[in-house]
C-alpha positions as CSV (number, residue, x, y, z in Angstrom):
1,M,187.0,88.2,90.8
2,P,186.4,91.7,92.1
3,K,188.3,92.7,95.2
4,T,186.4,92.9,98.5
5,P,188.7,94.8,100.9
6,H,186.0,95.7,103.4
7,K,184.6,92.2,103.5
8,D,188.1,90.8,104.0
9,K,188.6,93.2,107.0
10,L,185.3,92.2,108.6
11,Q,186.1,88.5,108.3
12,A,189.6,89.1,109.7
13,A,188.1,91.0,112.7
14,I,185.6,88.3,113.4
15,N,188.5,85.7,113.5
16,N,190.7,88.0,115.5
17,K,191.0,86.8,119.1
18,K,191.4,90.4,120.3
19,C,187.9,91.1,119.0
20,S,186.3,88.2,120.9
21,H,184.1,90.6,122.9
22,D,182.7,92.1,119.7
23,V,182.1,89.0,117.6
24,Q,178.3,89.4,117.7
25,I,178.6,93.1,116.7
26,L,181.0,92.1,113.8
27,K,178.6,89.4,112.6
28,E,175.8,91.9,112.6
29,A,178.1,94.2,110.6
30,F,178.8,91.4,108.1
31,A,175.1,90.8,107.6
32,A,174.6,94.5,107.0
33,Y,177.5,94.5,104.6
34,E,176.0,91.8,102.5
35,N,172.7,93.7,102.4
36,W,174.6,96.9,101.3
37,I,176.3,95.1,98.4
38,E,173.1,93.4,97.3
39,R,171.3,96.8,97.3
40,M,174.0,98.4,95.2
41,H,173.8,95.5,92.7
42,S,170.1,96.0,92.4
43,I,170.3,99.6,91.3
44,K,168.7,100.0,87.8
45,A,169.8,103.6,87.2
46,S,173.0,104.6,85.4
47,G,175.4,107.6,85.3
48,K,175.0,110.2,88.0
49,D,171.7,108.9,89.1
50,K,173.3,105.6,90.0
51,V,176.2,107.3,91.9
52,V,173.6,109.3,93.9
53,E,171.7,106.2,94.9
54,M,175.0,104.3,95.6
55,T,176.1,107.1,97.9
56,S,172.8,107.1,99.8
57,Y,173.3,103.3,100.5
58,L,176.9,104.0,101.4
59,N,175.9,106.5,104.1
60,E,173.2,104.2,105.5
61,Y,175.7,101.4,105.8
62,K,178.5,103.5,107.3
63,D,176.1,105.1,109.8
64,Y,175.0,101.7,111.0
65,L,178.5,100.2,111.1
66,E,180.4,103.2,112.6
67,V,177.7,104.8,114.7
68,E,175.2,102.3,115.9
69,L,177.5,99.3,116.1
70,I,181.0,100.4,116.8
71,S,180.4,103.8,118.6
72,R,177.3,102.8,120.5
73,R,177.9,99.1,121.3
74,G,181.5,98.4,120.6
75,S,184.1,97.5,123.3
76,P,186.7,100.1,124.1
77,F,189.2,98.0,122.1
78,L,187.0,98.0,119.0
79,T,186.3,101.7,119.3
80,R,189.9,102.5,119.7
81,Q,191.3,100.1,117.1
82,K,188.8,100.4,114.3
83,G,191.3,102.4,112.3
84,Q,194.1,99.8,112.8
85,L,191.6,97.1,111.9
86,K,190.7,99.1,108.8
87,L,187.0,98.6,109.5
88,D,186.2,102.2,108.5
89,N,188.2,103.4,105.5
90,S,188.0,99.9,103.9
91,V,184.3,100.7,103.3
92,L,185.3,103.4,100.9
93,E,188.0,101.2,99.3
94,E,185.3,98.7,98.3
95,F,182.8,101.4,97.4
96,L,185.2,103.0,94.8
97,I,185.6,99.6,93.1
98,H,181.9,99.6,92.3
99,L,182.2,103.0,90.6
100,V,184.4,101.6,87.9
101,D,181.5,100.1,86.0
102,P,180.2,100.6,82.4
103,S,176.9,101.8,83.8
104,I,178.7,104.8,85.3
105,L,181.9,105.3,83.3
106,K,181.9,105.4,79.5
107,N,184.7,104.1,77.2
108,L,186.2,101.7,79.6
109,P,188.7,99.4,77.7
110,D,187.6,95.9,76.7
111,F,190.4,94.2,78.6
112,N,190.6,93.5,82.3
113,L,191.9,96.4,84.5
114,D,193.4,96.0,87.9
115,I,191.0,97.9,90.1
116,G,191.1,98.5,93.9
117,P,193.9,98.2,96.5
118,Q,197.2,97.5,94.8
119,K,200.9,97.5,95.4
120,A,201.5,100.2,92.8
121,F,204.7,100.5,90.8
122,M,207.0,103.4,91.8
123,S,210.4,102.6,90.3
124,L,212.6,99.9,88.9
125,S,216.4,99.9,89.3
126,F,219.3,97.7,88.3
127,V,221.9,97.2,91.1
128,P,224.7,94.9,89.9
129,P,227.1,94.2,92.9
130,S,230.2,94.6,90.7
131,I,231.3,94.8,87.0
132,S,231.8,91.0,86.9
133,H,228.1,90.5,87.7
134,L,227.0,92.3,84.5
135,N,227.1,88.9,82.7
136,E,224.9,87.3,85.4
137,K,221.2,87.4,86.1
138,P,220.3,91.1,86.3
139,S,219.8,92.3,89.8
140,V,216.5,94.2,89.8
141,V,215.0,96.2,92.6
142,L,211.3,97.0,92.3
143,K,209.9,99.7,94.5
144,V,206.1,99.6,95.1
145,K,203.7,101.4,97.4
146,D,200.3,100.1,98.8
147,Q,197.5,102.2,97.3
148,D,194.0,102.2,98.8
149,F,192.4,102.5,95.3
150,S,193.9,102.3,91.9
151,I,193.1,101.7,88.3
152,G,195.8,100.1,86.2
153,K,197.2,97.0,84.5
154,S,199.6,94.3,85.4
155,I,202.8,94.6,83.4
156,Y,205.1,91.6,83.0
157,Y,208.9,92.0,82.4
158,K,211.9,89.8,81.6
159,F,215.5,91.0,81.7
160,S,218.5,88.9,80.7
161,S,222.3,89.4,80.2
162,Q,222.0,86.9,77.3
163,D,220.2,87.4,74.0
164,N,218.8,83.9,74.1
165,F,217.2,84.6,77.6
166,D,219.0,81.7,79.3
167,P,216.9,81.0,82.3
168,L,219.9,81.0,84.5
169,K,220.8,84.5,83.4
170,T,217.3,85.9,83.3
171,T,215.2,87.8,85.8
172,Q,211.4,88.1,85.3
173,G,208.5,89.4,87.3
174,S,205.4,91.6,87.2
175,L,204.3,94.9,88.5
176,C,201.0,96.9,88.7
177,L,201.1,100.1,86.7
178,A,198.6,102.3,88.5
179,V,197.6,105.1,86.1
180,L,195.1,106.5,88.6
181,A,195.6,106.1,92.3
182,A,193.8,107.4,95.4
183,E,194.6,107.5,99.1
184,I,191.6,107.1,101.3
185,K,191.7,108.6,104.8
186,V,189.0,108.9,107.5
187,N,191.0,111.8,109.1
188,Y,193.5,113.9,107.1
189,D,196.1,116.1,108.8
190,K,199.2,118.0,107.6
191,T,201.5,115.0,108.0
192,M,199.3,112.8,105.9
193,F,199.1,115.5,103.2
194,Q,202.8,115.7,103.0
195,E,203.1,111.9,102.8
196,C,200.6,111.9,100.0
197,A,202.6,114.6,98.2
198,G,205.7,112.4,98.4
199,T,203.9,109.3,97.2
200,A,202.3,111.2,94.3
201,A,205.7,112.5,93.2
202,R,207.3,109.0,93.3
203,L,204.3,107.4,91.4
204,K,204.5,110.0,88.7
205,Q,208.2,109.3,88.3
206,G,207.3,105.8,87.3
207,C,204.3,106.9,85.2
208,P,204.3,110.6,84.4
209,S,200.8,110.6,82.9
210,S,199.2,109.1,86.0
211,K,196.8,110.8,88.3
212,Y,196.9,110.9,92.1
213,Y,194.1,111.9,94.5
214,A,193.2,111.8,98.2
215,L,189.6,111.1,99.3
216,I,189.0,112.0,102.9
217,E,186.0,112.2,105.3
218,Y,187.2,114.6,108.0
219,L,189.7,117.4,107.6
220,D,192.2,117.9,110.4
221,M,194.3,120.6,108.9
222,A,194.0,124.0,107.1
223,P,193.3,123.4,103.3
224,E,196.3,123.8,101.1
225,D,196.8,124.4,97.4
226,C,197.7,121.0,96.1
227,R,198.8,122.5,92.8
228,L,202.1,123.1,94.6
229,T,202.5,119.3,94.9
230,E,202.0,116.3,92.6
231,I,198.6,115.6,94.2
232,D,195.9,116.3,91.5
233,N,193.2,117.0,94.1
234,V,191.9,116.3,97.6
235,F,188.2,115.5,97.8
236,L,186.4,116.4,101.1
237,L,183.7,113.8,101.0
238,R,181.8,115.1,104.0
239,R,182.8,118.8,103.7
240,V,183.5,119.0,107.4
241,K,186.4,119.3,109.9
242,R,187.2,116.5,112.4
243,L,185.4,116.5,115.7
244,P,187.4,118.0,118.6
245,Y,189.3,115.4,120.6
246,E,187.0,115.5,123.6
247,K,183.9,114.7,121.4
248,R,185.3,111.9,119.2
249,N,184.2,109.0,121.4
250,I,180.8,110.4,122.4
251,Y,178.0,108.5,120.7
252,E,175.7,111.5,120.4
253,E,178.4,113.7,118.9
254,V,179.5,111.0,116.4
255,K,175.8,110.4,115.4
256,A,175.1,114.1,114.9
257,Q,178.1,114.6,112.7
258,H,177.2,111.6,110.5
259,K,173.6,112.9,110.2
260,N,174.5,116.5,109.5
261,N,177.5,115.8,107.3
262,P,176.9,112.7,105.2
263,I,179.2,111.7,102.4
264,D,178.2,114.1,99.6
265,A,177.1,112.5,96.4
266,E,178.1,115.6,94.5
267,V,181.7,115.3,95.7
268,V,181.7,111.6,94.7
269,W,180.4,112.5,91.3
270,N,183.2,115.1,90.9
271,F,185.7,112.3,91.5
272,V,183.9,110.1,89.0
273,T,184.1,113.0,86.5
274,E,187.8,113.2,87.1
275,I,188.1,109.5,86.2
276,Q,185.9,109.9,83.1
277,N,188.0,112.8,81.9
278,F,191.2,110.8,82.4
279,I,189.7,107.8,80.5
280,D,188.7,110.1,77.6
281,A,192.0,112.0,77.4
282,V,194.9,111.3,75.1
283,W,197.8,111.1,77.6
284,Y,200.6,111.7,75.2
285,D,200.9,111.9,71.4
286,P,204.2,113.1,70.1
287,D,202.7,113.5,66.6
288,E,200.6,116.3,68.0
289,A,203.6,118.5,68.8
290,L,204.1,120.1,65.4
291,R,200.4,120.8,65.0
292,R,200.2,122.2,68.5
293,G,203.4,124.1,68.4
294,S,204.7,122.7,71.7
295,F,205.8,119.4,73.2
296,V,203.0,119.4,75.7
């Protein structure tokens, strides 16, 4: 079944005792969420036209949830903790899942992909405690990192110190190989940029052909050249800076910023184009080296 990260966060908030003063608001949000998903499923267009229509519905839902419900009617707790509850950025997490669809992306494989939030593979290491343990069950340390959005595939492994794979001497497990990953941020500052750069580098150590992006709503730093990092690009969905501190909790200011700077369908389409180009690309073919005259 498709993942529903935003639906899950809404349900968790409704059942959270700390949100008891906002249950009615959260139930109204849940009804609006169901309507948003139904409207996206009803779209008949394809390709860019579908992405434009989907983005329009996305803006309508986010405006209602974040401005009219949380900012205008929410308790101080809900307004302050919406980020910790992931009520805002999980909307985009779920939206991106719906972009990975044959009506939008061509040449998707005919097997099931792992799409959406994942614990993505970063590295796998062997750490035997001593030389005498080399004949025992291999001691495997798997490093993973939560990703807000990814496209990949589950990989299953089995290591043994015996060629007959004696169960007592065998370690097995699985990992999610995220070949394309994206971090989603409502606000994006210099510290977050540096953290993304570090994550991108570690993910690409585990899968050098992978792609890593950041999708953000409000910029809270001076733009930097991400070509100096392993980040492939940072997409500025609203093309706007974050509101000054003194205006962030003022309903009229929040409403005006949403109205004047909606999530831009053209930026969303640019991200879709990146995914399409990645799907269509040959990631690595050693047989091409002699014809090309170089390894890469």
